[in-house]
C-alpha positions as CSV (number, residue, x, y, z in Angstrom):
1,X,102.0,77.7,118.6
2,X,102.8,81.7,118.0
3,X,105.0,83.5,119.9
4,X,103.9,87.3,118.9
5,X,100.4,88.3,117.8
6,X,99.7,89.3,113.8
7,X,98.0,91.7,112.7
8,X,95.2,93.0,110.2
9,X,94.5,89.3,108.7
10,X,97.6,88.0,109.2
11,X,98.1,84.9,109.7
12,X,100.6,83.4,112.0
13,X,103.1,80.6,110.0
14,X,105.7,79.7,112.0
15,X,105.9,80.7,115.9
16,X,107.6,84.4,115.5
17,X,106.6,84.7,111.4
18,X,103.3,86.0,110.3
19,X,102.0,86.1,106.3
20,X,100.5,89.8,105.9
21,X,97.7,90.3,104.1
22,X,97.5,92.4,100.9
23,X,99.3,96.0,101.8
24,X,100.7,95.5,104.9
25,X,103.4,94.4,106.1
26,X,106.2,95.0,109.7
27,X,107.3,91.8,111.4
28,X,103.9,91.3,113.3
29,X,101.8,93.7,110.0
30,X,101.2,96.6,111.9
31,X,102.6,98.7,108.5
32,X,100.7,99.7,106.2
33,X,101.8,100.1,102.3
34,X,100.9,102.7,100.3
35,X,102.3,101.7,96.5
36,X,102.6,104.9,95.0
37,X,104.0,106.2,98.9
38,X,103.1,109.5,101.1
39,X,104.3,112.7,99.2
40,X,104.9,116.5,101.1
41,X,104.9,114.7,105.3
42,X,101.6,112.6,103.9
43,X,102.0,109.5,106.7
44,X,100.3,105.9,104.8
45,X,98.0,105.1,107.8
46,X,96.0,101.8,105.6
47,X,96.2,100.3,102.4
48,X,97.1,102.6,99.5
49,X,95.7,105.7,102.2
50,X,97.4,108.6,102.9
51,X,97.3,110.5,106.0
52,X,98.5,114.4,104.8
53,X,100.0,117.0,106.3
54,X,98.1,120.1,107.3
55,X,97.8,121.5,103.4
56,X,97.6,119.0,101.1
57,X,95.7,116.8,100.2
58,X,94.7,114.0,97.2
59,X,95.7,109.7,97.2
60,X,99.2,110.5,97.2
61,X,99.2,114.4,99.2
62,X,100.6,116.1,96.2
63,X,97.8,118.7,95.7
64,X,98.9,121.9,98.1
65,X,95.6,124.0,99.6
66,X,95.1,127.6,99.8
67,X,92.5,128.9,101.7
68,X,92.2,131.7,99.4
69,X,91.8,130.8,95.6
70,X,94.2,132.0,93.0
71,X,93.3,134.6,91.3
72,X,94.1,135.8,87.2
73,X,95.4,132.2,86.0
74,X,97.6,131.8,89.4
75,X,97.7,128.4,91.1
76,X,98.5,126.9,94.4
77,X,101.6,125.7,93.8
78,X,102.6,125.0,98.1
79,X,100.4,125.2,101.3
80,X,98.2,129.3,101.2
81,X,101.4,129.6,98.3
82,X,99.6,131.4,94.6
83,X,102.5,131.1,91.8
84,X,101.3,133.9,89.8
85,X,101.0,133.3,86.0
86,X,102.6,136.4,83.8
87,X,101.5,140.4,84.6
88,X,99.8,139.3,88.6
89,X,101.5,139.3,91.6
90,X,100.8,139.6,95.1
91,X,99.0,136.9,98.0
92,X,96.2,136.0,95.4
93,X,97.2,137.0,91.9
94,X,95.1,140.1,92.8
95,X,98.3,143.2,92.1
96,X,97.5,143.8,87.6
97,X,101.5,145.1,87.1
């Protein structure tokens, strides 16, 4: 008989051992595995599923989110941070030089 409780579909394979289903790890299969990792403070909350920190998005939390769109060819490179194209400046790249 198993003396621990296997989670997330894991099966008891010995008194204190679980065999985990794909996407889970840990002694009781309690830890989700994100194959590509979670960046920028994101947390792996289910197999290959990241919950991103504020200001980041996409499957692995690599895409920054800007509340205001970057203008004139500027790119959102960090949360609410535009990197402006040559000749432009300002918070959203609206100031011509």
